Residue frames as a rotation matrix with the C-alpha (Angstrom) as fourth column:
UNK 1
0.809 -0.356 -0.467 -9.59
0.332 -0.379 0.864 14.61
-0.485 -0.854 -0.189 13.02
UNK 2
0.803 -0.526 -0.280 -6.63
-0.593 -0.651 -0.475 16.75
0.068 0.547 -0.834 12.02
UNK 3
0.603 -0.720 -0.345 -3.25
0.429 0.656 -0.621 15.30
0.673 0.226 0.704 11.17
UNK 4
0.875 -0.251 -0.414 -1.06
0.345 -0.277 0.897 15.75
-0.340 -0.928 -0.156 14.27
UNK 5
-0.092 -0.981 0.170 2.05
0.853 0.010 0.522 16.13
-0.514 0.194 0.836 12.13
UNK 6
-0.843 -0.112 0.526 0.44
0.438 -0.711 0.550 18.86
0.313 0.695 0.648 10.06
UNK 7
-0.465 0.707 -0.532 -1.98
0.543 -0.247 -0.803 20.92
-0.699 -0.663 -0.269 12.20
UNK 8
-0.234 0.493 -0.838 -4.80
-0.498 -0.801 -0.333 22.46
-0.835 0.339 0.433 10.21
UNK 9
-0.579 0.027 -0.815 -4.82
-0.765 0.328 0.554 19.73
0.282 0.944 -0.170 7.56
UNK 10
0.601 0.797 0.061 -7.30
-0.783 0.571 0.247 16.87
0.162 -0.196 0.967 7.43
UNK 11
0.278 -0.471 0.837 -6.12
-0.436 0.714 0.547 13.46
-0.856 -0.517 -0.007 8.61
UNK 12
-0.763 -0.624 -0.171 -4.25
-0.478 0.367 0.798 11.13
-0.435 0.690 -0.578 6.23
UNK 13
-0.639 0.573 0.513 -7.35
0.614 0.782 -0.109 8.96
-0.463 0.246 -0.852 5.80
UNK 14
0.380 0.802 -0.460 -9.47
0.323 -0.581 -0.747 12.03
-0.867 0.135 -0.480 5.03
UNK 15
-0.060 -0.480 -0.875 -6.95
-0.710 -0.596 0.375 13.26
-0.701 0.644 -0.305 2.45
UNK 16
-0.932 -0.286 0.224 -6.88
-0.087 0.773 0.629 9.81
-0.353 0.567 -0.745 0.82
UNK 17
-0.253 0.924 0.288 -10.69
0.744 0.376 -0.552 9.61
-0.618 0.075 -0.782 0.75
UNK 18
0.436 0.399 -0.807 -10.95
-0.086 -0.874 -0.478 13.09
-0.896 0.277 -0.347 -0.72
UNK 19
-0.446 -0.678 -0.584 -8.33
-0.706 -0.135 0.696 12.37
-0.550 0.723 -0.418 -3.37
UNK 20
-0.872 0.165 0.461 -10.10
0.320 0.905 0.281 9.13
-0.370 0.393 -0.842 -4.29
UNK 21
0.121 0.987 -0.107 -13.47
0.591 -0.158 -0.791 10.88
-0.798 0.033 -0.602 -4.51
UNK 22
0.281 -0.093 -0.955 -12.03
-0.523 -0.849 -0.071 13.53
-0.804 0.520 -0.288 -6.78
UNK 23
-0.702 -0.679 -0.217 -10.22
-0.566 0.346 0.748 10.97
-0.432 0.648 -0.627 -8.92
UNK 24
-0.792 0.424 0.438 -13.30
0.497 0.865 0.062 8.80
-0.353 0.267 -0.897 -9.38
UNK 25
-0.786 0.439 0.436 -15.50
0.191 -0.498 0.846 11.66
0.588 0.748 0.308 -10.56
UNK 26
0.082 0.847 -0.524 -17.68
0.901 0.161 0.402 11.98
0.425 -0.506 -0.750 -7.48
UNK 27
-0.801 -0.540 -0.258 -16.50
0.598 -0.721 -0.350 15.54
0.003 -0.434 0.901 -6.84
UNK 28
-0.487 0.669 0.562 -19.85
0.031 -0.629 0.777 17.09
0.873 0.395 0.285 -7.78
UNK 29
0.532 0.736 -0.419 -21.27
0.406 0.212 0.889 15.97
0.742 -0.643 -0.186 -4.43
UNK 30
-0.114 -0.687 -0.718 -18.35
0.989 -0.014 -0.145 17.53
0.089 -0.726 0.681 -2.53
UNK 31
0.808 0.283 -0.516 -18.23
0.391 -0.914 0.110 20.98
-0.440 -0.291 -0.849 -1.01
UNK 32
0.829 -0.522 0.201 -15.89
-0.146 -0.548 -0.824 23.57
0.539 0.654 -0.531 -2.50
UNK 33
0.356 -0.704 0.614 -13.59
-0.931 -0.213 0.295 23.24
-0.077 -0.677 -0.732 0.53
UNK 34
0.459 -0.140 0.877 -13.51
-0.158 0.959 0.235 19.43
-0.874 -0.247 0.418 0.22
UNK 35
0.919 -0.132 0.371 -12.67
0.393 0.265 -0.880 19.63
0.018 0.955 0.296 -3.49
UNK 36
0.634 -0.722 0.278 -9.80
-0.586 -0.683 -0.436 22.00
0.504 0.113 -0.856 -2.69
UNK 37
0.256 -0.521 0.814 -8.43
-0.801 0.357 0.481 19.60
-0.541 -0.775 -0.326 -0.03
UNK 38
0.688 0.061 0.723 -8.72
0.210 0.937 -0.278 16.70
-0.695 0.343 0.632 -2.46
UNK 39
0.912 -0.380 0.156 -6.75
0.059 -0.253 -0.966 18.57
0.407 0.890 -0.208 -5.11
UNK 40
0.343 -0.816 0.465 -3.98
-0.918 -0.397 -0.020 19.12
0.201 -0.420 -0.885 -2.55
UNK 41
0.271 -0.191 0.944 -3.95
-0.527 0.791 0.311 15.42
-0.806 -0.582 0.113 -1.56
UNK 42
0.961 0.192 0.200 -3.90
0.048 0.597 -0.801 14.08
-0.273 0.779 0.564 -5.13
UNK 43
0.578 -0.805 -0.135 -0.36
-0.537 -0.251 -0.805 15.37
0.615 0.538 -0.577 -5.89
UNK 44
-0.017 -0.587 0.809 0.97
-0.963 0.227 0.144 13.67
-0.269 -0.777 -0.569 -2.73
UNK 45
0.507 0.263 0.821 -0.34
-0.131 0.965 -0.229 10.30
-0.852 0.008 0.523 -3.97
UNK 46
0.985 -0.169 0.025 1.03
0.039 0.078 -0.996 10.98
0.166 0.983 0.084 -7.45
UNK 47
0.350 -0.904 0.244 4.35
-0.859 -0.414 -0.301 11.98
0.373 -0.105 -0.922 -5.92
UNK 48
0.100 -0.269 0.958 4.54
-0.669 0.694 0.265 8.73
-0.736 -0.668 -0.110 -3.92
UNK 49
0.819 0.251 0.517 3.85
0.176 0.747 -0.641 6.77
-0.547 0.615 0.568 -7.10
UNK 50
0.820 -0.571 -0.031 6.63
-0.283 -0.359 -0.889 8.65
0.497 0.738 -0.456 -8.89
UNK 51
0.115 -0.794 0.597 9.01
-0.992 -0.059 0.113 7.91
-0.055 -0.605 -0.794 -6.02
UNK 52
0.335 0.061 0.940 8.16
-0.233 0.972 0.020 4.22
-0.913 -0.225 0.340 -6.25
UNK 53
0.991 -0.020 0.130 8.70
0.131 0.187 -0.974 4.38
-0.005 0.982 0.188 -10.03
UNK 54
0.526 -0.839 0.138 12.09
-0.714 -0.524 -0.464 5.96
0.462 0.145 -0.875 -9.30
UNK 55
0.108 -0.461 0.881 13.03
-0.801 0.485 0.352 3.26
-0.589 -0.743 -0.317 -6.78
UNK 56
0.708 0.221 0.671 12.20
0.136 0.889 -0.437 0.53
-0.693 0.400 0.600 -9.30
UNK 57
0.921 -0.375 0.107 14.30
0.025 -0.218 -0.976 2.22
0.389 0.901 -0.192 -11.97
UNK 58
0.399 -0.792 0.463 17.13
-0.891 -0.453 -0.008 3.00
0.216 -0.409 -0.886 -9.53
UNK 59
0.389 -0.232 0.892 17.42
-0.439 0.804 0.401 -0.64
-0.810 -0.547 0.211 -8.46
UNK 60
0.272 -0.271 -0.923 17.84
-0.961 -0.121 -0.247 -1.69
-0.045 0.955 -0.293 -12.09
UNK 61
-0.816 -0.533 -0.226 18.05
-0.538 0.842 -0.044 -5.40
0.213 0.085 -0.973 -11.31
UNK 62
-0.589 0.591 -0.551 15.87
0.362 0.803 0.474 -8.35
0.722 0.079 -0.687 -10.31
UNK 63
-0.647 0.339 -0.683 14.76
0.681 -0.145 -0.718 -6.48
-0.343 -0.929 -0.137 -7.16
UNK 64
-0.722 0.375 -0.581 13.33
-0.444 -0.895 -0.025 -3.63
-0.530 0.240 0.813 -9.21
UNK 65
-0.677 0.466 -0.570 11.62
-0.424 0.386 0.819 -6.09
0.602 0.796 -0.064 -11.54
UNK 66
-0.585 0.450 -0.675 10.12
0.670 0.737 -0.090 -7.98
0.457 -0.505 -0.732 -8.59
UNK 67
-0.706 0.330 -0.627 8.99
0.320 -0.641 -0.698 -4.78
-0.632 -0.693 0.347 -6.85
UNK 68
-0.701 0.452 -0.552 7.30
-0.704 -0.563 0.433 -3.69
-0.115 0.692 0.713 -10.10
UNK 69
-0.660 0.429 -0.617 5.69
-0.052 0.793 0.607 -7.12
0.750 0.432 -0.501 -10.44
UNK 70
-0.566 0.463 -0.682 4.24
0.822 0.383 -0.422 -7.27
0.066 -0.799 -0.597 -6.92
UNK 71
-0.774 0.295 -0.560 3.13
-0.116 -0.936 -0.332 -3.64
-0.622 -0.192 0.759 -7.24
UNK 72
-0.676 0.528 -0.515 1.12
-0.639 -0.070 0.766 -4.60
0.368 0.846 0.385 -10.33
UNK 73
-0.557 0.462 -0.690 -0.39
0.428 0.872 0.239 -7.57
0.712 -0.162 -0.683 -8.48
UNK 74
-0.717 0.276 -0.640 -1.36
0.558 -0.324 -0.764 -5.32
-0.418 -0.905 0.078 -5.56
UNK 75
-0.726 0.428 -0.538 -3.09
-0.538 -0.841 0.056 -2.91
-0.429 0.330 0.841 -7.96
UNK 76
-0.625 0.522 -0.581 -4.92
-0.299 0.528 0.795 -5.82
0.721 0.671 -0.173 -9.61
UNK 77
-0.578 0.362 -0.731 -6.13
0.713 0.660 -0.237 -7.09
0.396 -0.659 -0.640 -6.23
UNK 78
0.125 0.553 -0.824 -7.18
0.790 -0.558 -0.255 -3.68
-0.601 -0.619 -0.506 -4.90
UNK 79
0.044 -0.126 0.991 -7.64
0.929 -0.359 -0.087 -1.27
0.366 0.925 0.101 -7.83
UNK 80
0.656 0.241 0.715 -8.20
0.085 -0.965 0.248 1.77
0.750 -0.102 -0.654 -5.60
UNK 81
0.455 -0.608 -0.651 -5.11
0.889 0.270 0.369 1.10
-0.048 -0.746 0.664 -3.46
UNK 82
0.965 -0.220 0.145 -3.24
-0.219 -0.975 -0.019 4.21
0.146 -0.013 -0.989 -2.31
UNK 83
0.363 -0.916 -0.168 0.53
0.749 0.395 -0.532 4.28
0.554 0.067 0.830 -2.74
UNK 84
0.987 -0.134 0.091 2.55
-0.161 -0.759 0.631 6.05
-0.015 -0.637 -0.771 -0.07
UNK 85
0.207 -0.976 -0.070 6.25
0.281 0.128 -0.951 6.71
0.937 0.177 0.301 0.50
UNK 86
0.899 0.235 0.368 7.09
-0.282 -0.332 0.900 6.49
0.334 -0.913 -0.232 4.20
UNK 87
0.833 -0.540 0.125 9.91
0.086 0.348 0.933 6.06
-0.547 -0.766 0.336 6.66
UNK 88
0.166 -0.822 -0.545 12.55
-0.632 -0.513 0.581 7.67
-0.757 0.248 -0.605 4.45
UNK 89
-0.362 -0.357 -0.861 11.96
-0.930 0.084 0.357 5.63
-0.055 0.930 -0.363 1.37
UNK 90
-0.876 0.145 0.461 9.69
0.079 0.984 -0.160 2.64
-0.477 -0.104 -0.873 1.88
UNK 91
-0.670 0.708 -0.223 6.88
-0.442 -0.139 0.886 2.02
0.596 0.692 0.406 -0.62
UNK 92
-0.848 0.494 0.191 3.61
0.009 0.375 -0.927 1.44
-0.529 -0.785 -0.322 1.24
UNK 93
-0.708 0.704 -0.048 0.26
-0.020 0.048 0.999 0.30
0.706 0.708 -0.020 -0.13
UNK 94
-0.918 0.396 -0.002 -2.82
-0.057 -0.138 -0.989 1.34
-0.392 -0.908 0.149 1.82
UNK 95
-0.453 0.891 0.007 -6.55
-0.051 -0.034 0.998 0.80
0.890 0.452 0.060 1.75
UNK 96
0.668 0.667 0.330 -8.26
-0.283 -0.181 0.942 1.95
0.688 -0.723 0.068 4.96
UNK 97
0.693 -0.562 0.451 -4.89
-0.458 0.139 0.878 1.35
-0.556 -0.815 -0.161 6.61
UNK 98
-0.226 -0.888 -0.401 -1.63
-0.944 0.098 0.315 -0.27
-0.240 0.450 -0.860 5.63
UNK 99
0.903 0.347 -0.254 -1.90
-0.413 0.862 -0.294 -3.40
0.117 0.370 0.922 3.51
UNK 100
0.668 -0.743 0.044 1.83
0.691 0.641 0.333 -3.96
-0.276 -0.192 0.942 3.12
UNK 101
0.556 -0.635 -0.537 5.21
-0.537 -0.767 0.351 -2.36
-0.635 0.093 -0.767 2.66
UNK 102
0.952 -0.266 0.149 7.73
0.287 0.614 -0.735 -3.18
0.104 0.743 0.661 -0.06
UNK 103
0.598 -0.800 -0.056 11.28
-0.530 -0.446 0.722 -3.06
-0.602 -0.402 -0.690 1.23
UNK 104
0.879 -0.407 -0.248 14.27
-0.007 0.510 -0.860 -3.96
0.476 0.758 0.446 -0.89
UNK 105
0.605 -0.744 0.285 17.50
-0.422 0.005 0.907 -5.35
-0.676 -0.669 -0.311 0.52
UNK 106
-0.278 -0.830 -0.483 20.64
-0.889 0.032 0.457 -6.71
-0.364 0.557 -0.747 -1.12
UNK 107
-0.975 -0.214 -0.065 19.38
-0.224 0.922 0.315 -10.30
-0.008 0.322 -0.947 -1.24
UNK 108
-0.578 0.815 -0.042 15.61
0.798 0.553 -0.240 -10.00
-0.173 -0.172 -0.970 -0.81
UNK 109
-0.629 0.609 0.483 12.45
-0.317 -0.769 0.556 -8.08
0.710 0.196 0.676 -1.63
UNK 110
-0.866 0.290 -0.407 10.42
0.499 0.446 -0.743 -8.09
-0.034 -0.847 -0.531 1.60
UNK 111
-0.371 0.846 0.384 6.67
-0.186 -0.472 0.862 -7.51
0.910 0.248 0.332 1.63
UNK 112
-0.957 0.002 -0.292 5.54
0.285 0.215 -0.934 -6.91
0.061 -0.977 -0.206 5.19
UNK 113
-0.164 0.976 0.146 1.81
0.277 -0.096 0.956 -7.12
0.947 0.197 -0.254 5.86
UNK 114
-0.551 -0.097 0.829 0.84
-0.579 -0.671 -0.464 -4.93
0.601 -0.735 0.314 8.81
UNK 115
0.034 0.663 0.748 -1.92
-0.948 0.259 -0.187 -7.28
-0.318 -0.702 0.637 9.98
UNK 116
-0.228 -0.222 -0.948 -0.55
-0.760 0.649 0.031 -10.46
0.608 0.728 -0.317 8.44
UNK 117
-0.980 -0.176 0.091 -0.96
-0.192 0.719 -0.668 -12.53
0.052 -0.673 -0.738 11.60
UNK 118
-0.365 0.924 0.117 -4.72
-0.356 -0.023 -0.934 -12.04
-0.860 -0.383 0.337 11.29
UNK 119
0.125 0.368 -0.921 -4.85
-0.986 -0.056 -0.156 -13.29
-0.109 0.928 0.356 7.69
UNK 120
0.677 0.091 0.730 -5.41
-0.027 0.995 -0.099 -16.80
-0.735 0.047 0.676 6.44
UNK 121
0.057 -0.736 -0.674 -2.44
-0.963 -0.218 0.157 -17.95
-0.263 0.641 -0.722 4.37
UNK 122
0.730 0.352 0.585 -3.44
-0.307 0.935 -0.179 -21.36
-0.610 -0.049 0.791 3.00
UNK 123
0.908 -0.417 -0.039 -0.69
0.112 0.330 -0.937 -21.33
0.404 0.847 0.347 0.34
UNK 124
0.619 -0.679 -0.396 2.04
0.681 0.212 0.701 -20.53
-0.392 -0.703 0.593 2.91
UNK 125
0.567 -0.401 0.719 3.29
0.437 -0.594 -0.676 -17.34
0.698 0.698 -0.161 1.30
UNK 126
0.756 -0.299 0.581 4.37
-0.601 -0.669 0.438 -15.85
0.258 -0.681 -0.686 4.62
UNK 127
0.652 -0.605 -0.458 7.92
0.494 0.797 -0.348 -17.04
0.575 0.001 0.818 5.24
UNK 128
-0.547 -0.830 0.112 9.36
0.497 -0.429 -0.754 -14.30
0.674 -0.357 0.647 7.45
UNK 129
-0.786 0.199 0.585 8.49
-0.518 -0.729 -0.448 -12.40
0.337 -0.655 0.676 10.65
UNK 130
-0.179 0.741 -0.647 6.38
-0.022 0.654 0.756 -15.36
0.984 0.149 -0.101 11.73
UNK 131
-0.552 -0.156 -0.819 6.88
0.717 0.413 -0.561 -14.95
0.426 -0.897 -0.116 15.46
UNK 132
-0.989 0.105 0.109 5.01
-0.141 -0.900 -0.412 -11.66
0.055 -0.423 0.905 16.01
UNK 133
-0.497 0.867 -0.039 1.40
0.520 0.262 -0.813 -11.03
-0.694 -0.424 -0.581 16.99
UNK 134
0.335 0.652 -0.681 0.62
-0.138 -0.681 -0.719 -8.59
-0.932 0.335 -0.138 14.17
UNK 135
0.273 -0.291 -0.917 2.95
-0.913 -0.378 -0.152 -8.57
-0.302 0.879 -0.369 11.15
UNK 136
0.419 -0.288 0.861 3.93
0.344 0.928 0.142 -11.25
-0.840 0.237 0.488 8.70
UNK 137
0.149 -0.454 -0.879 6.27
-0.745 -0.635 0.202 -10.94
-0.650 0.625 -0.433 5.75
UNK 138
0.895 -0.007 0.446 7.06
0.307 0.736 -0.603 -12.55
-0.324 0.677 0.661 2.45
UNK 139
0.078 -0.928 -0.364 10.75
-0.454 -0.358 0.816 -12.62
-0.887 0.102 -0.450 1.55
UNK 140
0.960 0.189 0.208 11.36
0.110 0.427 -0.897 -13.08
-0.258 0.884 0.389 -2.16
UNK 141
0.072 -0.997 -0.010 14.86
-0.042 -0.013 0.999 -14.03
-0.997 -0.072 -0.043 -3.26
UNK 142
-0.224 -0.255 -0.941 16.37
-0.897 -0.324 0.301 -13.76
-0.381 0.911 -0.157 -6.72
UNK 143
-0.844 -0.114 -0.524 14.94
-0.426 0.736 0.526 -16.36
0.325 0.668 -0.670 -9.08
UNK 144
-0.787 0.613 0.059 11.90
0.382 0.561 -0.734 -17.15
-0.484 -0.555 -0.677 -6.93
UNK 145
-0.676 0.677 0.291 8.43
0.170 -0.242 0.955 -16.97
0.718 0.695 0.048 -8.40
UNK 146
-0.819 0.520 0.241 5.38
-0.473 -0.375 -0.798 -15.51
-0.325 -0.767 0.553 -6.68
UNK 147
-0.627 0.747 0.219 2.14
0.774 0.629 0.071 -17.48
-0.084 0.214 -0.973 -6.61
UNK 148
-0.933 0.153 0.326 0.21
-0.023 -0.929 0.370 -14.63
0.359 0.338 0.870 -8.22
UNK 149
-0.033 0.996 -0.088 -3.29
0.044 0.089 0.995 -15.85
0.998 0.029 -0.047 -7.44
UNK 150
0.262 0.082 -0.962 -2.46
0.897 0.348 0.274 -16.55
0.357 -0.934 0.017 -3.78
UNK 151
-0.745 -0.598 -0.296 -0.67
0.662 -0.717 -0.217 -13.19
-0.082 -0.358 0.930 -3.46
UNK 152
-0.712 0.552 0.435 -3.62
-0.179 -0.741 0.647 -11.23
0.679 0.382 0.626 -4.90
UNK 153
0.266 0.830 -0.490 -5.97
0.347 0.392 0.852 -13.14
0.899 -0.397 -0.184 -2.57
UNK 154
-0.081 -0.409 -0.909 -3.77
0.995 0.024 -0.099 -12.24
0.063 -0.912 0.405 0.42
UNK 155
-0.952 -0.283 0.115 -3.64
0.288 -0.957 0.022 -8.55
0.104 0.055 0.993 -0.59
UNK 156
-0.349 0.906 0.240 -7.39
-0.167 -0.312 0.935 -8.41
0.922 0.286 0.260 -1.08
UNK 157
0.340 0.444 -0.829 -7.96
0.680 0.493 0.543 -10.09
0.650 -0.748 -0.135 2.30
UNK 158
-0.521 -0.604 -0.603 -5.66
0.850 -0.430 -0.303 -7.54
-0.076 -0.671 0.738 3.98
UNK 159
-0.904 0.243 0.352 -7.61
-0.100 -0.920 0.379 -4.66
0.416 0.307 0.856 2.45
UNK 160
0.047 0.981 -0.187 -10.91
0.006 0.187 0.982 -6.23
0.999 -0.047 0.003 3.50
UNK 161
0.064 -0.107 -0.992 -9.59
0.943 0.332 0.025 -6.74
0.327 -0.937 0.122 7.02
UNK 162
-0.908 -0.399 -0.128 -8.66
0.419 -0.873 -0.250 -3.06
-0.012 -0.280 0.960 7.20
UNK 163
-0.609 0.742 0.282 -12.17
-0.324 -0.556 0.765 -2.14
0.724 0.375 0.579 6.04
UNK 164
0.215 0.728 -0.651 -13.87
0.392 0.546 0.740 -4.46
0.894 -0.415 -0.168 8.53
UNK 165
-0.346 -0.416 -0.841 -11.90
0.935 -0.076 -0.347 -2.98
0.081 -0.906 0.415 11.43
UNK 166
-0.982 0.008 0.191 -13.08
0.004 -0.998 0.066 0.53
0.191 0.065 0.979 10.45
UNK 167
-0.283 0.959 -0.019 -16.73
-0.182 -0.034 0.983 -0.58
0.942 0.281 0.184 10.49
UNK 168
0.160 0.366 -0.917 -16.71
0.700 0.612 0.367 -1.94
0.696 -0.701 -0.158 14.06
C-alpha cells in the first residue's frame, strides 16, 4: 500500500524490502520498476545511518560511546536491521517493524523496545517504562555495563516477534 505521507511512493516496509533485496544481490529477480524504487530507498537508509554516526560524534562523551556500542550489538543480533532517523532526531532500528529506539538524555541512554512488554526478559534488562502494556525500556547510566549476550538475545527476540506478527 502507498505511504500516506508520500502519495505515489511505496510503503516504508516496501521501500525497506526493496532496498534490502538490492543490497543483498537479489536484484536480478526484480522488475525494472522495483529496482528503481530500491535505488531510491537505499540512500534514505544510508542517510539515516550517517545521521546516527553524526549523533554519536556530536555527543562526544560516554553517551555517544554507549550509543555506538549498543548499535553494534543490535547489528550483531540482527545483521539485516534497518536504521531509521525519526521524530526529529531519534535513531530507530527496525526489522519488520520497530525493534527499539535509541534516545540520549543528559544522564541516560534509553533504549525503548516498541513491543518490550511481549518479550521475555530473564536477565532483567528492562528497568524503565515497566508500567505500560506495550513498551519497555532499558536506561543505561554513565559507568554501567550492558549484558551483551542478554541484550543481543532481547534484540533478536524483538525482531522475531515483529516477523511472527506479520505472518499471522
